[in-house]
mmCIF file of the N, C-alpha and C atoms, coordinates in Angstrom:
data_MODEL
# 
_entry.id   MODEL 
# 
loop_
_atom_site.group_PDB 
_atom_site.id 
_atom_site.type_symbol 
_atom_site.label_atom_id 
_atom_site.label_alt_id 
_atom_site.label_comp_id 
_atom_site.label_asym_id 
_atom_site.label_entity_id 
_atom_site.label_seq_id 
_atom_site.pdbx_PDB_ins_code 
_atom_site.Cartn_x 
_atom_site.Cartn_y 
_atom_site.Cartn_z 
_atom_site.occupancy 
_atom_site.B_iso_or_equiv 
_atom_site.pdbx_formal_charge 
_atom_site.auth_seq_id 
_atom_site.auth_comp_id 
_atom_site.auth_asym_id 
_atom_site.auth_atom_id 
_atom_site.pdbx_PDB_model_num 
ATOM 1   N N  . MET A 1 1  ? 19.420 23.503  17.596 1.00 0.00 ? 1  MET A N  1 
ATOM 2   C CA . MET A 1 1  ? 20.660 24.433  17.726 1.00 0.00 ? 1  MET A CA 1 
ATOM 3   C C  . MET A 1 1  ? 21.638 23.379  17.049 1.00 0.00 ? 1  MET A C  1 
ATOM 4   N N  . PRO A 1 2  ? 22.451 23.784  15.716 1.00 0.00 ? 2  PRO A N  1 
ATOM 5   C CA . PRO A 1 2  ? 23.274 23.101  15.067 1.00 0.00 ? 2  PRO A CA 1 
ATOM 6   C C  . PRO A 1 2  ? 24.295 22.974  15.928 1.00 0.00 ? 2  PRO A C  1 
ATOM 7   N N  . PRO A 1 3  ? 25.384 21.696  15.714 1.00 0.00 ? 3  PRO A N  1 
ATOM 8   C CA . PRO A 1 3  ? 26.588 21.841  16.636 1.00 0.00 ? 3  PRO A CA 1 
ATOM 9   C C  . PRO A 1 3  ? 27.624 22.689  16.073 1.00 0.00 ? 3  PRO A C  1 
ATOM 10  N N  . THR A 1 4  ? 28.440 23.226  17.470 1.00 0.00 ? 4  THR A N  1 
ATOM 11  C CA . THR A 1 4  ? 29.354 24.190  17.311 1.00 0.00 ? 4  THR A CA 1 
ATOM 12  C C  . THR A 1 4  ? 30.770 23.609  16.685 1.00 0.00 ? 4  THR A C  1 
ATOM 13  N N  . VAL A 1 5  ? 30.807 22.567  16.940 1.00 0.00 ? 5  VAL A N  1 
ATOM 14  C CA . VAL A 1 5  ? 32.203 21.930  16.628 1.00 0.00 ? 5  VAL A CA 1 
ATOM 15  C C  . VAL A 1 5  ? 32.042 20.979  15.849 1.00 0.00 ? 5  VAL A C  1 
ATOM 16  N N  . ARG A 1 6  ? 33.096 20.633  14.860 1.00 0.00 ? 6  ARG A N  1 
ATOM 17  C CA . ARG A 1 6  ? 32.502 19.896  13.538 1.00 0.00 ? 6  ARG A CA 1 
ATOM 18  C C  . ARG A 1 6  ? 33.868 18.522  14.181 1.00 0.00 ? 6  ARG A C  1 
ATOM 19  N N  . PRO A 1 7  ? 33.484 17.132  13.984 1.00 0.00 ? 7  PRO A N  1 
ATOM 20  C CA . PRO A 1 7  ? 34.058 16.047  14.576 1.00 0.00 ? 7  PRO A CA 1 
ATOM 21  C C  . PRO A 1 7  ? 35.122 16.093  13.624 1.00 0.00 ? 7  PRO A C  1 
ATOM 22  N N  . LYS A 1 8  ? 36.389 15.485  14.194 1.00 0.00 ? 8  LYS A N  1 
ATOM 23  C CA . LYS A 1 8  ? 37.712 15.188  13.309 1.00 0.00 ? 8  LYS A CA 1 
ATOM 24  C C  . LYS A 1 8  ? 37.597 14.623  12.384 1.00 0.00 ? 8  LYS A C  1 
ATOM 25  N N  . ASP A 1 9  ? 36.901 13.579  12.569 1.00 0.00 ? 9  ASP A N  1 
ATOM 26  C CA . ASP A 1 9  ? 37.188 12.400  11.645 1.00 0.00 ? 9  ASP A CA 1 
ATOM 27  C C  . ASP A 1 9  ? 35.782 12.361  10.608 1.00 0.00 ? 9  ASP A C  1 
ATOM 28  N N  . GLY A 1 10 ? 35.032 13.063  10.711 1.00 0.00 ? 10 GLY A N  1 
ATOM 29  C CA . GLY A 1 10 ? 33.853 13.161  9.548  1.00 0.00 ? 10 GLY A CA 1 
ATOM 30  C C  . GLY A 1 10 ? 33.193 14.429  9.581  1.00 0.00 ? 10 GLY A C  1 
ATOM 31  N N  . ARG A 1 11 ? 31.875 14.023  9.195  1.00 0.00 ? 11 ARG A N  1 
ATOM 32  C CA . ARG A 1 11 ? 31.118 15.212  8.875  1.00 0.00 ? 11 ARG A CA 1 
ATOM 33  C C  . ARG A 1 11 ? 29.916 15.141  10.071 1.00 0.00 ? 11 ARG A C  1 
ATOM 34  N N  . ALA A 1 12 ? 29.156 16.595  10.462 1.00 0.00 ? 12 ALA A N  1 
ATOM 35  C CA . ALA A 1 12 ? 28.146 16.393  11.143 1.00 0.00 ? 12 ALA A CA 1 
ATOM 36  C C  . ALA A 1 12 ? 27.203 17.007  10.498 1.00 0.00 ? 12 ALA A C  1 
ATOM 37  N N  . SER A 1 13 ? 25.895 16.277  10.730 1.00 0.00 ? 13 SER A N  1 
ATOM 38  C CA . SER A 1 13 ? 24.611 16.838  10.308 1.00 0.00 ? 13 SER A CA 1 
ATOM 39  C C  . SER A 1 13 ? 23.751 17.130  11.350 1.00 0.00 ? 13 SER A C  1 
ATOM 40  N N  . PHE A 1 14 ? 22.932 18.472  11.090 1.00 0.00 ? 14 PHE A N  1 
ATOM 41  C CA . PHE A 1 14 ? 21.800 18.628  11.915 1.00 0.00 ? 14 PHE A CA 1 
ATOM 42  C C  . PHE A 1 14 ? 20.598 18.726  11.494 1.00 0.00 ? 14 PHE A C  1 
ATOM 43  N N  . PHE A 1 15 ? 19.766 17.878  12.100 1.00 0.00 ? 15 PHE A N  1 
ATOM 44  C CA . PHE A 1 15 ? 18.182 18.186  11.103 1.00 0.00 ? 15 PHE A CA 1 
ATOM 45  C C  . PHE A 1 15 ? 17.122 18.168  12.414 1.00 0.00 ? 15 PHE A C  1 
ATOM 46  N N  . VAL A 1 16 ? 16.114 18.473  11.993 1.00 0.00 ? 16 VAL A N  1 
ATOM 47  C CA . VAL A 1 16 ? 14.916 18.356  12.945 1.00 0.00 ? 16 VAL A CA 1 
ATOM 48  C C  . VAL A 1 16 ? 13.829 17.462  12.139 1.00 0.00 ? 16 VAL A C  1 
ATOM 49  N N  . VAL A 1 17 ? 13.334 16.681  12.967 1.00 0.00 ? 17 VAL A N  1 
ATOM 50  C CA . VAL A 1 17 ? 12.259 15.700  12.167 1.00 0.00 ? 17 VAL A CA 1 
ATOM 51  C C  . VAL A 1 17 ? 10.877 16.026  12.979 1.00 0.00 ? 17 VAL A C  1 
ATOM 52  N N  . GLU A 1 18 ? 9.929  16.473  12.333 1.00 0.00 ? 18 GLU A N  1 
ATOM 53  C CA . GLU A 1 18 ? 8.664  17.051  12.671 1.00 0.00 ? 18 GLU A CA 1 
ATOM 54  C C  . GLU A 1 18 ? 7.603  15.928  12.106 1.00 0.00 ? 18 GLU A C  1 
ATOM 55  N N  . PRO A 1 19 ? 6.899  15.042  13.114 1.00 0.00 ? 19 PRO A N  1 
ATOM 56  C CA . PRO A 1 19 ? 6.049  14.011  12.454 1.00 0.00 ? 19 PRO A CA 1 
ATOM 57  C C  . PRO A 1 19 ? 4.788  14.642  11.726 1.00 0.00 ? 19 PRO A C  1 
ATOM 58  N N  . ALA A 1 20 ? 4.611  14.353  10.877 1.00 0.00 ? 20 ALA A N  1 
ATOM 59  C CA . ALA A 1 20 ? 3.079  14.699  10.179 1.00 0.00 ? 20 ALA A CA 1 
ATOM 60  C C  . ALA A 1 20 ? 2.385  13.223  9.929  1.00 0.00 ? 20 ALA A C  1 
ATOM 61  N N  . ARG A 1 21 ? 1.139  13.298  10.844 1.00 0.00 ? 21 ARG A N  1 
ATOM 62  C CA . ARG A 1 21 ? 0.326  12.369  10.890 1.00 0.00 ? 21 ARG A CA 1 
ATOM 63  C C  . ARG A 1 21 ? 0.196  11.660  9.492  1.00 0.00 ? 21 ARG A C  1 
ATOM 64  N N  . ALA A 1 22 ? -0.441 12.262  8.417  1.00 0.00 ? 22 ALA A N  1 
ATOM 65  C CA . ALA A 1 22 ? -0.625 12.032  6.777  1.00 0.00 ? 22 ALA A CA 1 
ATOM 66  C C  . ALA A 1 22 ? 0.398  11.371  6.119  1.00 0.00 ? 22 ALA A C  1 
ATOM 67  N N  . ARG A 1 23 ? 1.578  11.855  6.452  1.00 0.00 ? 23 ARG A N  1 
ATOM 68  C CA . ARG A 1 23 ? 2.919  11.343  5.696  1.00 0.00 ? 23 ARG A CA 1 
ATOM 69  C C  . ARG A 1 23 ? 3.081  9.867   6.434  1.00 0.00 ? 23 ARG A C  1 
ATOM 70  N N  . LEU A 1 24 ? 2.911  9.875   7.701  1.00 0.00 ? 24 LEU A N  1 
ATOM 71  C CA . LEU A 1 24 ? 3.201  8.577   8.209  1.00 0.00 ? 24 LEU A CA 1 
ATOM 72  C C  . LEU A 1 24 ? 2.314  7.718   7.872  1.00 0.00 ? 24 LEU A C  1 
ATOM 73  N N  . THR A 1 25 ? 1.101  7.812   7.816  1.00 0.00 ? 25 THR A N  1 
ATOM 74  C CA . THR A 1 25 ? -0.066 7.080   7.572  1.00 0.00 ? 25 THR A CA 1 
ATOM 75  C C  . THR A 1 25 ? 0.030  6.478   5.972  1.00 0.00 ? 25 THR A C  1 
ATOM 76  N N  . ASP A 1 26 ? 0.492  7.474   5.302  1.00 0.00 ? 26 ASP A N  1 
ATOM 77  C CA . ASP A 1 26 ? 1.022  7.023   3.695  1.00 0.00 ? 26 ASP A CA 1 
ATOM 78  C C  . ASP A 1 26 ? 1.957  6.224   3.591  1.00 0.00 ? 26 ASP A C  1 
ATOM 79  N N  . LEU A 1 27 ? 2.973  6.381   4.389  1.00 0.00 ? 27 LEU A N  1 
ATOM 80  C CA . LEU A 1 27 ? 4.079  5.481   4.447  1.00 0.00 ? 27 LEU A CA 1 
ATOM 81  C C  . LEU A 1 27 ? 3.613  3.921   5.029  1.00 0.00 ? 27 LEU A C  1 
ATOM 82  N N  . ALA A 1 28 ? 2.775  3.969   6.065  1.00 0.00 ? 28 ALA A N  1 
ATOM 83  C CA . ALA A 1 28 ? 2.441  2.731   6.762  1.00 0.00 ? 28 ALA A CA 1 
ATOM 84  C C  . ALA A 1 28 ? 1.777  1.939   5.544  1.00 0.00 ? 28 ALA A C  1 
ATOM 85  N N  . GLN A 1 29 ? 0.803  2.685   4.949  1.00 0.00 ? 29 GLN A N  1 
ATOM 86  C CA . GLN A 1 29 ? -0.162 1.846   3.846  1.00 0.00 ? 29 GLN A CA 1 
ATOM 87  C C  . GLN A 1 29 ? 0.726  1.586   2.716  1.00 0.00 ? 29 GLN A C  1 
ATOM 88  N N  . ARG A 1 30 ? 1.639  2.148   2.340  1.00 0.00 ? 30 ARG A N  1 
ATOM 89  C CA . ARG A 1 30 ? 2.818  1.754   1.354  1.00 0.00 ? 30 ARG A CA 1 
ATOM 90  C C  . ARG A 1 30 ? 3.434  0.258   1.732  1.00 0.00 ? 30 ARG A C  1 
ATOM 91  N N  . LEU A 1 31 ? 3.609  0.490   3.020  1.00 0.00 ? 31 LEU A N  1 
ATOM 92  C CA . LEU A 1 31 ? 4.576  -0.499  3.740  1.00 0.00 ? 31 LEU A CA 1 
ATOM 93  C C  . LEU A 1 31 ? 3.621  -1.737  3.750  1.00 0.00 ? 31 LEU A C  1 
ATOM 94  N N  . ARG A 1 32 ? 2.496  -1.970  4.171  1.00 0.00 ? 32 ARG A N  1 
ATOM 95  C CA . ARG A 1 32 ? 1.592  -2.799  3.933  1.00 0.00 ? 32 ARG A CA 1 
ATOM 96  C C  . ARG A 1 32 ? 1.082  -3.410  2.691  1.00 0.00 ? 32 ARG A C  1 
ATOM 97  N N  . ALA A 1 33 ? 1.132  -2.407  1.863  1.00 0.00 ? 33 ALA A N  1 
ATOM 98  C CA . ALA A 1 33 ? 0.625  -2.962  0.281  1.00 0.00 ? 33 ALA A CA 1 
ATOM 99  C C  . ALA A 1 33 ? 2.374  -3.635  -0.365 1.00 0.00 ? 33 ALA A C  1 
ATOM 100 N N  . GLY A 1 34 ? 3.032  -3.409  0.247  1.00 0.00 ? 34 GLY A N  1 
ATOM 101 C CA . GLY A 1 34 ? 4.355  -4.155  -0.641 1.00 0.00 ? 34 GLY A CA 1 
ATOM 102 C C  . GLY A 1 34 ? 4.922  -3.083  -1.459 1.00 0.00 ? 34 GLY A C  1 
ATOM 103 N N  . ARG A 1 35 ? 4.567  -1.954  -1.437 1.00 0.00 ? 35 ARG A N  1 
ATOM 104 C CA . ARG A 1 35 ? 5.126  -0.660  -2.239 1.00 0.00 ? 35 ARG A CA 1 
ATOM 105 C C  . ARG A 1 35 ? 6.309  -0.168  -1.757 1.00 0.00 ? 35 ARG A C  1 
ATOM 106 N N  . LEU A 1 36 ? 6.686  -0.630  -0.422 1.00 0.00 ? 36 LEU A N  1 
ATOM 107 C CA . LEU A 1 36 ? 7.873  0.209   0.073  1.00 0.00 ? 36 LEU A CA 1 
ATOM 108 C C  . LEU A 1 36 ? 8.581  -1.106  0.754  1.00 0.00 ? 36 LEU A C  1 
ATOM 109 N N  . LYS A 1 37 ? 9.578  -1.068  0.488  1.00 0.00 ? 37 LYS A N  1 
ATOM 110 C CA . LYS A 1 37 ? 10.322 -2.047  1.024  1.00 0.00 ? 37 LYS A CA 1 
ATOM 111 C C  . LYS A 1 37 ? 11.592 -1.582  1.377  1.00 0.00 ? 37 LYS A C  1 
ATOM 112 N N  . PRO A 1 38 ? 11.869 -1.620  3.065  1.00 0.00 ? 38 PRO A N  1 
ATOM 113 C CA . PRO A 1 38 ? 12.647 -1.106  3.774  1.00 0.00 ? 38 PRO A CA 1 
ATOM 114 C C  . PRO A 1 38 ? 14.060 -1.936  3.722  1.00 0.00 ? 38 PRO A C  1 
ATOM 115 N N  . ILE A 1 39 ? 15.324 -1.620  3.377  1.00 0.00 ? 39 ILE A N  1 
ATOM 116 C CA . ILE A 1 39 ? 16.421 -2.240  3.554  1.00 0.00 ? 39 ILE A CA 1 
ATOM 117 C C  . ILE A 1 39 ? 16.895 -2.532  5.038  1.00 0.00 ? 39 ILE A C  1 
ATOM 118 N N  . VAL A 1 40 ? 16.625 -3.728  6.042  1.00 0.00 ? 40 VAL A N  1 
ATOM 119 C CA . VAL A 1 40 ? 17.045 -3.649  7.077  1.00 0.00 ? 40 VAL A CA 1 
ATOM 120 C C  . VAL A 1 40 ? 18.567 -4.590  7.197  1.00 0.00 ? 40 VAL A C  1 
ATOM 121 N N  . GLY A 1 41 ? 19.527 -3.826  7.977  1.00 0.00 ? 41 GLY A N  1 
ATOM 122 C CA . GLY A 1 41 ? 20.938 -4.409  7.906  1.00 0.00 ? 41 GLY A CA 1 
ATOM 123 C C  . GLY A 1 41 ? 20.889 -5.495  9.236  1.00 0.00 ? 41 GLY A C  1 
ATOM 124 N N  . ALA A 1 42 ? 20.475 -4.997  9.892  1.00 0.00 ? 42 ALA A N  1 
ATOM 125 C CA . ALA A 1 42 ? 20.310 -5.778  11.368 1.00 0.00 ? 42 ALA A CA 1 
ATOM 126 C C  . ALA A 1 42 ? 19.264 -5.328  12.393 1.00 0.00 ? 42 ALA A C  1 
ATOM 127 N N  . VAL A 1 43 ? 18.944 -6.699  13.071 1.00 0.00 ? 43 VAL A N  1 
ATOM 128 C CA . VAL A 1 43 ? 17.979 -6.278  14.356 1.00 0.00 ? 43 VAL A CA 1 
ATOM 129 C C  . VAL A 1 43 ? 18.688 -6.670  15.563 1.00 0.00 ? 43 VAL A C  1 
ATOM 130 N N  . ARG A 1 44 ? 18.799 -5.973  16.238 1.00 0.00 ? 44 ARG A N  1 
ATOM 131 C CA . ARG A 1 44 ? 19.825 -5.873  17.626 1.00 0.00 ? 44 ARG A CA 1 
ATOM 132 C C  . ARG A 1 44 ? 18.849 -5.548  19.035 1.00 0.00 ? 44 ARG A C  1 
ATOM 133 N N  . PRO A 1 45 ? 19.078 -6.272  20.059 1.00 0.00 ? 45 PRO A N  1 
ATOM 134 C CA . PRO A 1 45 ? 18.185 -6.045  21.135 1.00 0.00 ? 45 PRO A CA 1 
ATOM 135 C C  . PRO A 1 45 ? 18.355 -4.935  21.726 1.00 0.00 ? 45 PRO A C  1 
ATOM 136 N N  . LEU A 1 46 ? 17.338 -4.290  22.335 1.00 0.00 ? 46 LEU A N  1 
ATOM 137 C CA . LEU A 1 46 ? 17.758 -3.130  23.401 1.00 0.00 ? 46 LEU A CA 1 
ATOM 138 C C  . LEU A 1 46 ? 19.100 -2.768  24.001 1.00 0.00 ? 46 LEU A C  1 
ATOM 139 N N  . SER A 1 47 ? 19.310 -4.016  24.518 1.00 0.00 ? 47 SER A N  1 
ATOM 140 C CA . SER A 1 47 ? 20.460 -3.984  25.460 1.00 0.00 ? 47 SER A CA 1 
ATOM 141 C C  . SER A 1 47 ? 21.875 -3.814  24.449 1.00 0.00 ? 47 SER A C  1 
ATOM 142 N N  . GLU A 1 48 ? 22.028 -3.834  23.445 1.00 0.00 ? 48 GLU A N  1 
ATOM 143 C CA . GLU A 1 48 ? 22.857 -3.943  22.629 1.00 0.00 ? 48 GLU A CA 1 
ATOM 144 C C  . GLU A 1 48 ? 22.894 -2.745  21.593 1.00 0.00 ? 48 GLU A C  1 
ATOM 145 N N  . THR A 1 49 ? 22.132 -1.518  22.165 1.00 0.00 ? 49 THR A N  1 
ATOM 146 C CA . THR A 1 49 ? 22.270 -0.308  21.380 1.00 0.00 ? 49 THR A CA 1 
ATOM 147 C C  . THR A 1 49 ? 23.222 0.419   21.219 1.00 0.00 ? 49 THR A C  1 
ATOM 148 N N  . ALA A 1 50 ? 24.030 0.676   22.229 1.00 0.00 ? 50 ALA A N  1 
ATOM 149 C CA . ALA A 1 50 ? 25.224 1.366   21.852 1.00 0.00 ? 50 ALA A CA 1 
ATOM 150 C C  . ALA A 1 50 ? 26.282 0.750   20.999 1.00 0.00 ? 50 ALA A C  1 
ATOM 151 N N  . SER A 1 51 ? 26.479 -0.913  21.288 1.00 0.00 ? 51 SER A N  1 
ATOM 152 C CA . SER A 1 51 ? 27.184 -1.277  20.282 1.00 0.00 ? 51 SER A CA 1 
ATOM 153 C C  . SER A 1 51 ? 26.849 -1.499  18.690 1.00 0.00 ? 51 SER A C  1 
ATOM 154 N N  . ALA A 1 52 ? 25.584 -1.542  18.776 1.00 0.00 ? 52 ALA A N  1 
ATOM 155 C CA . ALA A 1 52 ? 24.893 -1.537  17.430 1.00 0.00 ? 52 ALA A CA 1 
ATOM 156 C C  . ALA A 1 52 ? 25.253 -0.441  16.303 1.00 0.00 ? 52 ALA A C  1 
ATOM 157 N N  . PHE A 1 53 ? 25.442 0.728   16.928 1.00 0.00 ? 53 PHE A N  1 
ATOM 158 C CA . PHE A 1 53 ? 25.891 1.712   16.406 1.00 0.00 ? 53 PHE A CA 1 
ATOM 159 C C  . PHE A 1 53 ? 27.326 1.933   16.199 1.00 0.00 ? 53 PHE A C  1 
ATOM 160 N N  . ALA A 1 54 ? 28.095 1.119   16.572 1.00 0.00 ? 54 ALA A N  1 
ATOM 161 C CA . ALA A 1 54 ? 29.657 1.457   16.791 1.00 0.00 ? 54 ALA A CA 1 
ATOM 162 C C  . ALA A 1 54 ? 30.172 1.076   15.342 1.00 0.00 ? 54 ALA A C  1 
ATOM 163 N N  . ARG A 1 55 ? 31.210 1.880   14.955 1.00 0.00 ? 55 ARG A N  1 
ATOM 164 C CA . ARG A 1 55 ? 31.781 2.194   13.853 1.00 0.00 ? 55 ARG A CA 1 
ATOM 165 C C  . ARG A 1 55 ? 31.986 0.788   13.026 1.00 0.00 ? 55 ARG A C  1 
ATOM 166 N N  . ASP A 1 56 ? 32.640 -0.182  14.219 1.00 0.00 ? 56 ASP A N  1 
ATOM 167 C CA . ASP A 1 56 ? 33.137 -1.281  13.585 1.00 0.00 ? 56 ASP A CA 1 
ATOM 168 C C  . ASP A 1 56 ? 32.009 -2.383  13.393 1.00 0.00 ? 56 ASP A C  1 
ATOM 169 N N  . ARG A 1 57 ? 30.727 -2.189  13.860 1.00 0.00 ? 57 ARG A N  1 
ATOM 170 C CA . ARG A 1 57 ? 29.740 -3.032  13.306 1.00 0.00 ? 57 ARG A CA 1 
ATOM 171 C C  . ARG A 1 57 ? 28.524 -2.428  12.319 1.00 0.00 ? 57 ARG A C  1 
ATOM 172 N N  . ARG A 1 58 ? 29.114 -1.723  11.260 1.00 0.00 ? 58 ARG A N  1 
ATOM 173 C CA . ARG A 1 58 ? 28.023 -1.276  10.352 1.00 0.00 ? 58 ARG A CA 1 
ATOM 174 C C  . ARG A 1 58 ? 27.757 -1.845  9.506  1.00 0.00 ? 58 ARG A C  1 
ATOM 175 N N  . THR A 1 59 ? 26.676 -1.805  9.071  1.00 0.00 ? 59 THR A N  1 
ATOM 176 C CA . THR A 1 59 ? 25.920 -2.895  8.042  1.00 0.00 ? 59 THR A CA 1 
ATOM 177 C C  . THR A 1 59 ? 25.252 -2.037  7.096  1.00 0.00 ? 59 THR A C  1 
ATOM 178 N N  . PRO A 1 60 ? 25.262 -2.637  5.663  1.00 0.00 ? 60 PRO A N  1 
ATOM 179 C CA . PRO A 1 60 ? 24.046 -1.870  4.680  1.00 0.00 ? 60 PRO A CA 1 
ATOM 180 C C  . PRO A 1 60 ? 22.832 -2.187  5.334  1.00 0.00 ? 60 PRO A C  1 
ATOM 181 N N  . GLY A 1 61 ? 22.146 -1.019  4.950  1.00 0.00 ? 61 GLY A N  1 
ATOM 182 C CA . GLY A 1 61 ? 20.797 -1.077  5.290  1.00 0.00 ? 61 GLY A CA 1 
ATOM 183 C C  . GLY A 1 61 ? 20.624 -0.388  6.752  1.00 0.00 ? 61 GLY A C  1 
ATOM 184 N N  . LYS A 1 62 ? 19.455 -0.464  7.135  1.00 0.00 ? 62 LYS A N  1 
ATOM 185 C CA . LYS A 1 62 ? 19.014 0.117   8.460  1.00 0.00 ? 62 LYS A CA 1 
ATOM 186 C C  . LYS A 1 62 ? 19.217 -0.717  9.781  1.00 0.00 ? 62 LYS A C  1 
ATOM 187 N N  . THR A 1 63 ? 19.664 -0.251  10.872 1.00 0.00 ? 63 THR A N  1 
ATOM 188 C CA . THR A 1 63 ? 19.728 -1.042  11.902 1.00 0.00 ? 63 THR A CA 1 
ATOM 189 C C  . THR A 1 63 ? 18.426 -0.913  12.923 1.00 0.00 ? 63 THR A C  1 
ATOM 190 N N  . ILE A 1 64 ? 17.815 -1.705  13.406 1.00 0.00 ? 64 ILE A N  1 
ATOM 191 C CA . ILE A 1 64 ? 16.465 -1.750  13.914 1.00 0.00 ? 64 ILE A CA 1 
ATOM 192 C C  . ILE A 1 64 ? 16.761 -2.209  15.552 1.00 0.00 ? 64 ILE A C  1 
ATOM 193 N N  . ILE A 1 65 ? 16.600 -1.404  16.269 1.00 0.00 ? 65 ILE A N  1 
ATOM 194 C CA . ILE A 1 65 ? 16.667 -1.770  17.660 1.00 0.00 ? 65 ILE A CA 1 
ATOM 195 C C  . ILE A 1 65 ? 15.314 -2.326  18.123 1.00 0.00 ? 65 ILE A C  1 
ATOM 196 N N  . GLN A 1 66 ? 15.132 -3.666  18.678 1.00 0.00 ? 66 GLN A N  1 
ATOM 197 C CA . GLN A 1 66 ? 13.903 -4.625  19.075 1.00 0.00 ? 66 GLN A CA 1 
ATOM 198 C C  . GLN A 1 66 ? 13.587 -4.271  20.636 1.00 0.00 ? 66 GLN A C  1 
ATOM 199 N N  . VAL A 1 67 ? 12.766 -3.410  20.692 1.00 0.00 ? 67 VAL A N  1 
ATOM 200 C CA . VAL A 1 67 ? 12.265 -2.861  22.169 1.00 0.00 ? 67 VAL A CA 1 
ATOM 201 C C  . VAL A 1 67 ? 11.517 -3.955  22.781 1.00 0.00 ? 67 VAL A C  1 
ATOM 202 N N  . VAL A 1 68 ? 10.491 -4.780  22.131 1.00 0.00 ? 68 VAL A N  1 
ATOM 203 C CA . VAL A 1 68 ? 9.679  -5.905  22.424 1.00 0.00 ? 68 VAL A CA 1 
ATOM 204 C C  . VAL A 1 68 ? 9.811  -7.013  21.932 1.00 0.00 ? 68 VAL A C  1 
ATOM 205 N N  . ASP A 1 69 ? 9.843  -8.022  22.560 1.00 0.00 ? 69 ASP A N  1 
ATOM 206 C CA . ASP A 1 69 ? 10.164 -9.191  21.874 1.00 0.00 ? 69 ASP A CA 1 
ATOM 207 C C  . ASP A 1 69 ? 9.142  -9.950  21.380 1.00 0.00 ? 69 ASP A C  1 
ATOM 208 N N  . GLU A 1 70 ? 9.289  -11.156 20.807 1.00 0.00 ? 70 GLU A N  1 
ATOM 209 C CA . GLU A 1 70 ? 8.402  -11.828 19.864 1.00 0.00 ? 70 GLU A CA 1 
ATOM 210 C C  . GLU A 1 70 ? 6.798  -11.916 20.821 1.00 0.00 ? 70 GLU A C  1 
ATOM 211 N N  . GLN A 1 71 ? 7.156  -12.399 22.177 1.00 0.00 ? 71 GLN A N  1 
ATOM 212 C CA . GLN A 1 71 ? 5.930  -12.559 22.938 1.00 0.00 ? 71 GLN A CA 1 
ATOM 213 C C  . GLN A 1 71 ? 5.224  -11.127 23.635 1.00 0.00 ? 71 GLN A C  1 
ATOM 214 N N  . GLY A 1 72 ? 5.818  -10.221 23.019 1.00 0.00 ? 72 GLY A N  1 
ATOM 215 C CA . GLY A 1 72 ? 5.325  -8.752  23.637 1.00 0.00 ? 72 GLY A CA 1 
ATOM 216 C C  . GLY A 1 72 ? 5.929  -8.162  24.931 1.00 0.00 ? 72 GLY A C  1 
ATOM 217 N N  . THR A 1 73 ? 7.028  -8.963  25.541 1.00 0.00 ? 73 THR A N  1 
ATOM 218 C CA . THR A 1 73 ? 7.631  -8.636  26.576 1.00 0.00 ? 73 THR A CA 1 
ATOM 219 C C  . THR A 1 73 ? 8.551  -7.766  26.209 1.00 0.00 ? 73 THR A C  1 
ATOM 220 N N  . ARG A 1 74 ? 8.619  -6.336  27.159 1.00 0.00 ? 74 ARG A N  1 
ATOM 221 C CA . ARG A 1 74 ? 9.558  -5.426  26.794 1.00 0.00 ? 74 ARG A CA 1 
ATOM 222 C C  . ARG A 1 74 ? 10.843 -5.791  27.205 1.00 0.00 ? 74 ARG A C  1 
ATOM 223 N N  . ARG A 1 75 ? 11.745 -5.276  26.455 1.00 0.00 ? 75 ARG A N  1 
ATOM 224 C CA . ARG A 1 75 ? 13.431 -5.640  26.766 1.00 0.00 ? 75 ARG A CA 1 
ATOM 225 C C  . ARG A 1 75 ? 14.337 -4.503  27.352 1.00 0.00 ? 75 ARG A C  1 
ATOM 226 N N  . SER A 1 76 ? 15.014 -4.962  28.182 1.00 0.00 ? 76 SER A N  1 
ATOM 227 C CA . SER A 1 76 ? 15.672 -4.090  28.834 1.00 0.00 ? 76 SER A CA 1 
ATOM 228 C C  . SER A 1 76 ? 17.110 -3.741  28.462 1.00 0.00 ? 76 SER A C  1 
# 
């Protein structure tokens, strides 16, 4: 259900994403083949999730929240 109140200082967007296995598989293959190059603006630990999306910390590109560290240990 879309939001009924518009924010004072911006726009509101409502969308629903339904995963499609074939499309996700295609994206993964393009990424592995180097035909898809995502623009990563920042990688933040799970503990910084809220502040990573704060208005004053905006960066060009996507913000990635790291849930597992390099050793495979889950972050909290």
